[in-house]
MARLOSE-695679 format. One record per atom (N, C-alpha, C): x, y, z; residue in three letters. Coordinates in steps of 0.1 Angstrom, whole numbers, plus 5000, padded with zeros to 4 digits. Example, Ala and Ser with C-alpha at 12.3 -4.5 7.8 and 13.67 -1.06 7.14 Angstrom:
513249435078ALA/512349555078ALA/513249675078ALA/512849785071SER/513749895071SER/512950005079SER/
# end
This chain:
499791229372MET/499591379371MET/500491359356MET/500091449348GLN/500591459339GLN/501291589337GLN/502191579330LEU/503691659323LEU/503391629305LEU/502991739304TYR/502891819289TYR/504591839288TYR/505191789275SER/506791879281SER/507191879263SER/507991879267PHE/509191859252PHE/510791839257PHE/511191749250PHE/512291689257PHE/513791809261PHE/513791859250ASN/514492019249ASN/513892079253ASN/513192149261SER/512992279268SER/513692329278SER/514492399283SER/514992379293SER/513392419307SER/512292499300ALA/511492509312ALA/510992429318ALA/511192249307SER/509792109306SER/511192039317SER/512492129310TYR/513692059321TYR/513592079332TYR/513492219342ARG/513292239350ARG/512292189362ARG/511492129354VAL/510092059361VAL/510491959364VAL/510991899351ARG/511591759354ARG/512091709365ARG/513391789366ILE/514591779380ILE/513791799392ILE/512591899390ALA/512191939411ALA/511491809404ALA/510191739402LEU/509691629404LEU/509791519400LEU/511891469398ALA/512491329400ALA/513091399418ALA/513391529423LEU/514291549437LEU/513291509444LEU/512091509444LYS/510891499448LYS/510791389449LYS/510491319436GLY/510291159438GLY/509091119437GLY/508191229424VAL/506691249425VAL/506591149410VAL/505291089413GLU/505390999396GLU/504491089391GLU/504591039376TYR/503691169366TYR/504391099355TYR/503191099345ASP/502891079330ASP/503391179321ASP/504191139311THR/504291249300THR/503891249288THR/503691339287GLU/502991389271GLU/503691449264GLU/503991429253GLY/505791529242GLY/504191599236GLY/505191709234ILE/504291819227ILE/505291859217ILE/505691879207ASN/506291889196ASN/506891999190ASN/507192119201ILE/507292289201ILE/507992269182ILE/508792169175ARG/509292239168ARG/508292219154ARG/507292119155ASN/506492159141ASN/504792239146ASN/504992239159GLY/503992369163GLY/502692319171GLY/503092169177GLU/501992059183GLU/501492169194GLU/502192339198GLN/501892409212GLN/500892449205GLN/500792529192ASN/499592599190ASN/498192539189ASN/498392399190SER/496692319185SER/495692349196SER/494992399193PRO/493292409200PRO/493292359216PRO/493492209212ASP/493592169225ASP/494792209239ASP/495792179226TYR/496892199240TYR/496992379242TYR/495992409234ARG/495892609238ARG/494492599253ARG/493992489248HIS/492892519263HIS/493492459271HIS/494392389272LEU/495392379284LEU/496292479295LEU/496792519278ASN/497892589282ASN/497792739277ASN/497192889279PRO/496592949270PRO/497593009260PRO/499493019271VAL/499993059265VAL/500892989255VAL/500792909246GLY/501192839241GLY/502092779240GLY/502592739253LEU/504692749259LEU/504192539263LEU/505392539263VAL/505392399275VAL/506992439285VAL/506692389299PRO/505392259299PRO/504392279310PRO/503592209310THR/501892179314THR/501992099323THR/501692169335LEU/500892029348LEU/500092009345LEU/499291899352ILE/498091869351ILE/498391809363ILE/497291809370THR/497691739387THR/496691649386THR/497091569399ASP/495691489401ASP/494191559404ASP/494391629407SER/492491679412SER/492391779398SER/493091759382GLY/492491829371GLY/493091969370GLY/493992009379ASP/494092139377ASP/495292139367ASP/494892269359SER/495992239342SER/497192379354SER/498492379352LEU/499192499357LEU/500892469344LEU/500292569338GLY/501792629331GLY/502392719336GLY/503592759330GLN/504892849337GLN/505692779344GLN/507192739344SER/507492649349SER/507792619362SER/507792789369LEU/508092849379LEU/507192829393LEU/505892899387ALA/504592809389ALA/504292689393ALA/504892589386ILE/504792449387ILE/504992399397ILE/506792459396ILE/507692409405ILE/507192489422ILE/507092639428ASP/506392629435ASP/504692519439ASP/504292519430TRP/502992459434TRP/503492319439TRP/504792269431LEU/505492129442LEU/505192099453LEU/506292279456ASP/507292269466ASP/506392299480ASP/504792339477ARG/503792339490ARG/503092219487ARG/502292109476HIS/502292029480HIS/503091849483HIS/504491909481TYR/505091779476TYR/506791869488TYR/506291869510SER/507591949506SER/509591889506SER/509191769510GLN/510791729509GLN/511091659493GLN/512291689491PRO/513391809497PRO/512491909495PRO/512492039502ARG/512092209497ARG/513292259485ARG/512192289479LEU/513392399465LEU/513392509469LEU/512392599476LEU/512592719481LEU/512192729493LEU/513792729498PRO/514292729513PRO/512692829525PRO/512692809532GLU/512092919545GLU/512893059550GLU/514093029552GLU/514993099557GLU/515393209545GLU/514793359550ASP/515093489545ASP/515693429537ASP/516493459541ARG/518093509531ARG/518393409519ARG/518293259525ALA/518193199513ALA/517293189506ALA/516093199510ARG/515293229500ARG/515793299484ARG/515593479492ALA/515893569488ALA/517093549475ALA/517993449475LYS/519093469465LYS/518893329456LYS/517993259462VAL/517893059448VAL/516993209442VAL/515293279450LEU/514993329438LEU/515493439431LEU/516793489438GLU/517993619429GLU/518093599416GLU/518893439417ILE/519593319408ILE/518393259397ILE/517193219405ALA/516593129396ALA/515893289387ALA/515393389397TYR/514593449378TYR/516393539373TYR/517193539371THR/518393659368THR/518093509351THR/518293399352ILE/517893239347ILE/516693279337ILE/515593199342SER/514593209338SER/513593419331SER/514393429333CYS/513093589338CYS/514093709330CYS/515793699326ASP/516793759323ASP/517393679305ASP/517393549312ILE/518193449302ILE/517093419292ILE/516693319292HIS/515693209288HIS/514693279278HIS/513393369283PRO/512993459270PRO/512993539261PRO/514393569259ILE/514793629249ILE/516093499249ILE/516193419245ASN/516393299241ASN/515993199236ASN/514393159236ASN/513993029232ASN/513693039221ASN/513492919217MET/512592889204MET/512192989198MET/510492989199ARG/510293109196ARG/510693249188ARG/511793299200VAL/512793389197VAL/513093439185VAL/514193279188LEU/515493329180LEU/514893209167LEU/513393129161ARG/512393129147ARG/512293299147ARG/511893359149TRP/511293489145TRP/512793609146TRP/514193579145LEU/514493649142LEU/515093599127LEU/515393469124THR/515693439114THR/514393419104THR/513093379110ASP/512293429098ASP/511493549097ASP/511193579104GLU/510593759100GLU/511893829097GLU/513393859110LEU/514293969103LEU/515393939100LEU/514793799090LYS/516193739086LYS/517493769088LYS/517693739100VAL/518993739105VAL/519993609094VAL/521393609100SER/521993479093SER/521893419109SER/522393219108GLU/522693169118GLU/523593189122GLU/524893269122ALA/525893379126ALA/525493489137ALA/524693529130GLN/524093659136GLN/523193569150GLN/522393499144LYS/520893439155LYS/522193399167LYS/523193339164ASN/523893229177ASN/524793329179ASN/525193499178ARG/525493569185ARG/524893659195ARG/523293669187TRP/522593719201TRP/522393589210TRP/522193499208TYR/521793389218TYR/523493409228TYR/524593409221GLY/525693419229GLY/526093489241GLY/525993649227HIS/525393749237HIS/524493749251HIS/523093699253TRP/522493689268TRP/522793599273TRP/523393489269VAL/524093409276VAL/525493409288VAL/526393509282ALA/527493559285ALA/526993699295ALA/525893779289GLN/525293859297GLN/524793829316GLN/523993689310GLY/523493609321GLY/523793539330GLY/524993439328LEU/525593359336LEU/526793469338LEU/527093569334GLY/528093639342GLY/527593689352GLY/526093709354ALA/525793759363ALA/525793669375ALA/524893559370VAL/524993479381VAL/526293399385VAL/527093419378GLU/528893389387GLU/529293469396GLU/528493619396GLN/528893649409GLN/528593649415GLN/526893639414MET/526293579426MET/526393489436MET/527293349424LEU/527893249437LEU/529093289439LEU/529693339440GLN/531293389445GLN/531393339461GLN/530393379470HIS/530493349482HIS/529693249482HIS/528893179479SER/528693029484SER/529592959476SER/530092869490ASN/530692749491ASN/530192619487ASN/528892599485GLY/528492489485GLY/528592419471GLY/528192269479ARG/528292229463ARG/527092269454ARG/525992359454PHE/524292409450PHE/525592529444PHE/524092609438CYS/523992679437CYS/523992829453CYS/522892759466VAL/522992809469VAL/522992709487VAL/523992659489GLY/524192569502GLY/524892389502GLY/523892309506ASP/524292159503ASP/522792099497ASP/521892169490SER/521092119490SER/520292139477SER/520392079464PRO/519892179453PRO/518492269457PRO/517792359448THR/516892449453THR/516392469440THR/515992579441LEU/514692569426LEU/515892649413LEU/517192749426ALA/518092769418ALA/518792679406ALA/518892549410ASP/520092439409ASP/518892459395ASP/517492399398CYS/516792369390CYS/516292399371CYS/516892569382CYS/517092669362CYS/518792659357CYS/519592609368LEU/520892689357LEU/521492529348LEU/520892449355ILE/520892289342ILE/520592319337ILE/519192309329PRO/518692309320PRO/519492459311PRO/519992559319GLN/520292729308GLN/521792699303GLN/522692619317TRP/523592529310TRP/524092439303TRP/523392319298ALA/523092229286ALA/522992269282ALA/522292379280ASN/520992449262ASN/522792499257ASN/523192619265ALA/524392709260ALA/525292589255ALA/525992459261LEU/526392369255LEU/526292369240LEU/524992289243ARG/524992249231ARG/524192329215ARG/524292509220MET/524392619212MET/526892709213MET/526892589213ASN/528292629213ASN/528792689218ASN/528392749230CYS/528792879239CYS/530192869247CYS/530693019241ASP/531692999255ASP/531593009266ASP/531292959277LEU/531492899292LEU/532592879301LEU/533592969296SER/535292919298SER/535093049314SER/534093139314ALA/534293279321ALA/533693219331ALA/532293089333PHE/531993089343PHE/531792909351PHE/533092979360PRO/533892779368PRO/533092739380PRO/532392849381ARG/531292819393ARG/529992739388ARG/529492819377CYS/528292779375CYS/529392619369CYS/530192639360GLN/530492469358GLN/530392359367GLN/530892379377ALA/530892289387ALA/530292259394ALA/528692359395ILE/527292319403ILE/527192219389ILE/527092239376TYR/526692159363TYR/527492019369TYR/528291989374GLU/528991879367GLU/528991829374GLU/528891869391HIS/528291839400HIS/526491759404HIS/525591809396CYS/524491779398CYS/524691689382CYS/525591699379GLN/524991519368GLN/525891419367GLN/525991439383THR/525891309393THR/525791249399THR/524291319397LEU/523691279405LEU/521791249401LEU/521291089402PRO/519691069395PRO/518791109393PRO/518691219403ALA/517391289397ALA/517891429388ALA/519091489391PHE/518991519379PHE/519591479363PHE/520491369358ARG/520391239357ARG/518391239342ARG/517991179353ALA/517291129352ALA/516291209345ALA/515991389344ALA/515591489341ALA/516291549327ALA/517091479324ALA/518491529314ALA/517691449296ALA/517191559289PRO/516791549276PRO/516991419269PRO/518391389267GLU/518891289264GLU/517791129271GLU/517391189284ASN/516691039289ASN/515591039287ASN/514591119279GLN/513091139278GLN/512691089271GLN/512091009272VAL/510890889261VAL/510691019250VAL/509791109249ASP/509291219240ASP/510891249233ASP/511791209234LYS/512891239230LYS/512691259210LYS/513991339205ILE/513091379189ILE/514791309183ILE/514791219171PRO/515991229173PRO/516491359160PRO/517691409162ALA/518291459156ALA/518491499143ALA/
# end
């Protein structure tokens, strides 16, 4: 399999965590979204949305959208399961994952932040205020969802799709210097995951396509 990825993309990071947890081997093709490689005709042929990641399966199918890719991986590489089979746990995992991937990430990704600065001419301080506001709103909700979870991960004692989404979002919030002091449960899960080989292997700083700052 081949993963078209950008080292600092949180959506790519989610998929790398899932691949690492499942022990699936793949090749990486770096797509530099900072200089617009995602908009090339060749890449748009693979992923019409022009975003990363894209996974090319062993059968040659092209899959975009990180949650769809992880769902495909869970169906084809069943262990460890990232979407629990038990209804209540599955619903909780999806609730957390969707809050991060649908409510926080889409309005804070690079193309939105660039639109704010390039088209609407907001200042750097205003852009950072925008980013921090939506992170605080979203992670505040996730923190509430985690209050009745006593496991080491978002839902129970095994990593799930929820952790695949939380860890990249938390890492990006740290990189953007957000105040995360109000979310101790999220922080504890992040710190625990940082001790695990699969999460470390998927981290941006450990990617072959890493671009120097």
